[in-house]
C-alpha positions in Angstrom: -50.8 11.4 -3.2 -51.2 14.6 -1.4 -49.2 17.7 -2.7 -47.8 18.1 0.9 -45.9 15.0 0.3 -44.2 16.7 -2.8 -43.4 19.7 -0.8 -41.7 17.5 1.8 -39.5 15.6 -0.7 -38.4 19.0 -2.1 -37.1 20.1 1.1 -33.7 18.9 0.4 -33.4 20.5 -2.9 -34.8 23.9 -1.5 -32.1 23.5 1.3 -29.4 23.2 -1.1 -30.5 26.2 -3.2 -32.0 24.6 -6.3 -34.7 26.0 -8.2 -37.6 23.5 -7.9 -39.7 24.6 -10.7 -37.7 22.9 -13.5 -37.6 19.8 -11.4 -41.2 19.7 -11.0 -41.8 20.3 -14.7 -39.7 17.2 -15.6 -41.9 15.2 -13.4 -45.0 16.7 -15.0 -46.1 18.5 -11.8 -47.4 22.0 -12.3 -45.6 24.2 -9.4 -49.0 26.0 -8.6 -50.3 22.7 -7.2 -48.0 23.0 -4.2 -50.1 26.1 -3.3 -53.3 24.4 -3.2 -54.1 22.5 0.1 -56.2 19.6 -1.4 -54.0 19.2 -4.5 -52.8 15.6 -5.4 -50.4 14.0 -7.7 -50.2 10.5 -9.1 -47.9 7.9 -7.8 -46.2 7.8 -11.1 -45.5 11.6 -11.0 -44.2 11.3 -7.6 -41.8 8.4 -8.4 -40.6 10.3 -11.4 -40.0 13.4 -9.2 -37.7 11.0 -7.0 -35.7 10.1 -10.1 -35.4 13.7 -11.2 -34.1 14.7 -7.7 -31.7 11.8 -7.4 -30.2 12.7 -10.8 -30.1 16.5 -10.1 -28.7 16.2 -6.4 -26.6 13.0 -7.1 -28.2 11.8 -3.9 -30.3 8.8 -3.3 -31.9 10.4 -0.2 -32.8 13.5 -2.2 -30.8 16.1 -0.2 -32.6 15.3 3.1 -29.6 14.3 5.0 -26.4 16.2 5.7 -24.1 14.0 3.4 -25.4 12.8 -0.1 -26.0 9.2 -0.3 -24.2 8.5 -3.5 -26.1 7.3 -6.5 -25.9 3.5 -6.9 -25.9 2.7 -3.2 -29.3 1.1 -3.2 -28.5 -1.0 -6.1 -25.2 -2.2 -4.8 -26.9 -3.2 -1.6 -29.6 -5.1 -3.4 -27.1 -7.0 -5.3 -25.5 -8.1 -2.1 -28.8 -9.1 -0.6 -30.0 -11.4 -3.4 -26.9 -13.5 -2.6 -28.2 -14.0 1.1 -29.9 -17.2 2.2 -32.6 -16.1 4.5 -34.5 -12.7 5.3 -32.6 -12.6 8.6 -29.3 -12.5 6.9 -30.5 -10.2 4.2 -31.9 -7.5 6.8 -28.7 -7.5 8.8 -26.5 -7.3 5.7 -28.6 -4.6 4.2 -28.7 -2.3 7.5 -25.0 -2.9 7.9 -24.4 -1.7 4.4 -25.8 1.7 5.1 -24.1 2.2 8.4 -21.2 3.7 6.9 -23.0 5.7 4.3 -25.5 7.5 6.2 -24.2 9.9 9.0 -27.4 11.2 10.3 -29.2 8.0 11.4 -28.6 4.2 11.7 -31.1 1.5 11.5 -30.7 -1.7 13.4 -32.5 -5.1 13.7 -33.2 -6.7 17.1 -35.1 -10.0 18.0 -36.7 -10.7 21.4 -39.6 -12.8 22.6 -40.5 -13.8 19.2 -40.7 -10.3 17.8 -38.3 -8.7 15.2 -37.7 -5.0 15.4 -36.2 -2.6 12.8 -35.5 0.8 14.7 -33.9 3.9 13.5 -31.7 5.7 15.9 -31.0 9.4 15.0 -27.6 10.9 15.3 -28.5 14.4 14.6 -31.0 17.0 16.2 -34.6 16.4 15.0 -35.6 18.3 11.9 -38.4 17.7 9.3 -36.0 16.9 6.4 -34.3 14.1 8.6 -37.6 12.8 9.6 -38.8 12.4 6.2 -35.7 10.7 5.1 -35.9 8.1 8.0 -39.6 7.4 7.0 -38.8 6.9 3.2 -35.7 4.5 4.4 -38.2 2.6 6.6 -40.6 2.2 3.7 -38.0 1.2 1.3 -36.5 -1.4 3.8 -39.8 -3.0 4.2 -40.5 -3.0 0.5 -37.1 -4.4 -0.3 -37.5 -7.2 2.2 -40.8 -8.2 0.9 -39.6 -8.2 -2.5 -36.6 -10.4 -1.4 -38.7 -13.3 -0.2 -41.6 -12.7 -2.9 -44.3 -12.0 -0.3 -45.5 -9.2 1.8 -43.9 -9.3 5.4 -46.9 -8.7 7.7 -46.1 -6.2 10.3 -47.4 -6.0 13.8 -46.9 -2.2 14.3 -45.2 0.9 12.6 -43.7 3.5 15.1 -43.7 7.1 14.3 -42.2 9.7 16.8 -44.8 12.6 15.9 -48.2 12.8 17.5 -51.0 12.8 15.1 -52.9 10.6 12.7 -52.0 9.5 9.3 -54.7 7.2 7.8 -52.8 6.4 4.6 -49.9 5.1 6.4 -51.8 2.5 8.1 -53.4 1.3 4.8 -50.0 1.2 3.2 -48.3 -0.8 5.8 -51.5 -2.7 6.6 -50.5 -2.3 10.3 -51.5 -0.2 13.3 -49.5 3.2 13.4 -48.2 4.0 16.9 -47.6 7.7 17.4 -45.3 9.5 20.0 -42.8 6.6 20.0 -39.1 7.4 20.9 -37.9 6.0 17.6 -39.2 5.4 14.0 -39.4 1.8 13.1 -41.5 -1.3 12.6 -42.1 -4.8 14.1 -43.1 -8.2 12.8 -43.1 -11.8 13.9 -39.6 -13.2 14.3 -40.5 -16.4 12.4 -40.6 -14.4 9.0 -36.8 -14.0 9.3 -36.5 -17.6 8.4 -38.1 -17.1 5.0 -35.7 -17.8 2.2 -34.4 -15.3 -0.3 -35.9 -16.2 -3.6 -34.7 -13.3 -5.8 -31.8 -13.6 -8.1 -29.4 -11.2 -10.1 -31.7 -11.6 -13.1 -34.9 -10.6 -11.2 -32.9 -7.7 -9.6 -32.4 -6.1 -12.8 -36.1 -5.8 -13.5 -36.7 -4.6 -9.9 -34.2 -1.8 -10.1 -35.5 -0.8 -13.4 -38.9 -0.2 -11.8 -37.6 1.5 -8.5 -38.5 3.6 -6.8 -42.1 3.5 -8.1 -42.3 -0.3 -7.1 -41.3 0.7 -3.4 -43.9 3.4 -3.1 -46.8 0.9 -3.2 -47.3 -2.0 -0.9 -45.9 -5.4 -2.0 -48.4 -8.0 -3.1 -47.6 -11.5 -3.9 -49.9 -12.5 -6.8 -49.9 -16.1 -5.8 -51.5 -15.4 -2.2 -54.9 -16.0 -1.2 -55.8 -12.5 -0.5 -54.6 -11.6 -3.9 -56.9 -14.3 -5.4 -59.7 -13.0 -3.5 -59.0 -9.3 -4.8 -59.1 -10.6 -8.2 -62.4 -12.2 -7.8 -64.0 -9.1 -6.0 -62.6 -6.7 -8.6 -64.6 -8.4 -11.4 -67.9 -7.4 -9.5 -67.5 -3.9 -8.2 -70.7 -2.8 -9.6 -72.5 -5.5 -7.6 -73.1 -5.8 -3.7 -70.1 -7.3 -2.2 -70.5 -11.1 -1.7 -70.2 -12.7 1.8 -67.1 -14.5 2.7 -68.9 -17.9 2.6 -69.6 -17.3 -1.3 -65.9 -16.5 -1.9 -64.9 -19.7 0.0 -67.2 -21.7 -2.2 -65.6 -20.2 -5.4 -62.1 -21.2 -4.0 -63.2 -24.7 -3.0 -62.4 -24.3 0.7 -64.2 -24.1 4.0 -64.8 -20.5 5.4 -63.0 -21.2 8.5 -60.0 -22.4 6.4 -60.2 -19.3 4.3 -60.2 -17.1 7.4 -57.2 -18.9 8.9 -55.2 -18.5 5.7 -56.0 -14.8 5.3 -55.0 -14.5 9.1 -51.6 -16.2 8.3 -51.1 -13.5 5.6 -51.9 -10.7 8.0 -55.2 -10.0 6.1 -58.8 -9.9 6.7 -61.9 -10.3 4.5 -63.5 -7.0 5.5 -60.2 -5.2 5.2 -59.7 -6.5 1.5 -63.3 -5.1 0.8 -62.6 -1.9 2.3 -59.4 -1.5 0.4 -61.1 -2.3 -3.0 -63.9 0.1 -2.1 -61.6 2.8 -1.4 -59.6 2.0 -4.6 -62.8 2.3 -6.7 -63.9 5.4 -5.1 -60.5 7.1 -5.7 -60.5 6.2 -9.3 -64.2 7.4 -9.6 -63.2 10.7 -8.1 -60.2 11.1 -10.3 -62.2 10.4 -13.3 -65.1 12.7 -12.3 -62.5 15.5 -12.2 -61.8 14.9 -15.9 -65.6 15.9 -16.4 -66.7 12.2 -17.1 -69.7 10.9 -15.3 -69.0 7.8 -13.4 -71.8 5.9 -11.6 -71.2 5.8 -7.8 -70.3 2.5 -6.2 -73.2 2.7 -3.8 -73.0 -1.0 -3.0 -69.6 -0.7 -1.8 -70.5 1.7 1.1 -69.9 0.3 4.4 -72.7 -1.0 6.7 -73.5 2.6 7.9 -74.2 3.8 4.6 -71.2 6.4 4.8 -68.9 7.2 1.9 -65.2 6.2 2.4 -62.3 8.5 2.6 -61.7 8.4 -1.2 -63.7 11.4 -2.1 -61.1 14.0 -2.1 -60.5 16.9 -4.6 -57.8 16.5 -7.3 -57.2 19.8 -8.9 -54.1 18.3 -10.8 -56.6 16.5 -13.0 -59.3 19.2 -12.9 -57.1 21.7 -14.5 -56.7 19.6 -17.6 -58.7 20.1 -20.8 -59.0 18.8 -24.2 -56.4 16.3 -25.4 -54.8 16.3 -22.0 -58.1 15.1 -20.5 -58.1 12.2 -22.7 -54.4 11.5 -22.1 -54.9 11.6 -18.4 -58.0 9.4 -18.4 -56.2 6.7 -20.3 -53.4 6.9 -17.9 -55.7 6.7 -14.9 -57.5 3.7 -16.3 -54.4 1.9 -16.9 -53.2 2.4 -13.3 -53.7 -0.9 -11.3 -55.9 -0.8 -8.4 -53.0 -1.8 -6.1 -50.9 1.3 -6.8 -52.2 3.3 -3.8 -49.9 6.1 -3.2 -47.9 6.6 0.0 -48.3 9.2 2.7 -45.2 8.9 4.9 
């Protein structure tokens, strides 16, 4: 995760006059990293920083809005949503829950022509802090919705108001990003609204214990076909990627059936291979900055022979030495490949 994301989430604390150095230290982030353009932090460090900020500011939106969102609001909302029957009912109930708690913006669900849309209407003049708060709210809304029905809700598009490009956002949402839109939001096929809510108060306790870290990575249902394919491919990252037909044979299904099921899950075979290649390259880069030689995954380059976007500098690990190297390496190796950090 880029250090620019850390700077943005700290804007609320800075605006309220807090000294951010102790907050960063409690999250295991060196303050000098924020001065390095290419610095990165782990998803775990960022999630811990969110918890630190929530505790220090007594605000579940980390000081980014004009009025604090009281601690416990998210948990109270989730407790109500596990009682809902369908995703449609849960989304409406969840968005309604926050209408009276957040003054600066309001999120609404609409359904038209077979497409469901969640849009965020701003009640305040545009400003960077508010923009980041809205994007975080949108990300958490999609993550919570996917958890409620125990499968990733495939999106048709994600809308951002600014003009520009943010490739990590597209990978996290697994959907095209449309910039320059009038409102922040996302859309998906309305048929997913009929999915039943399958979570319970018992599973909610584990979910909340892992929050917000579990909301910073894209939700994956371990039982889906796409996740089964990921597990198969992950076993042979040091070999040339197999064709779709070979995977279909291992799964005892016809190639066209495999393609159809992947399409129903909002996935593609090449997309899965590209994501695993980026994950492998990202881990390789992070390990290389710990002064450990890692063989390059040349067989997982794309057809043009170009390296993927994972070759980024990581001063946060490069600055470690001695026992810290070994500790960081063990932590990196334990991180699941699916924990790709988010750039909002």
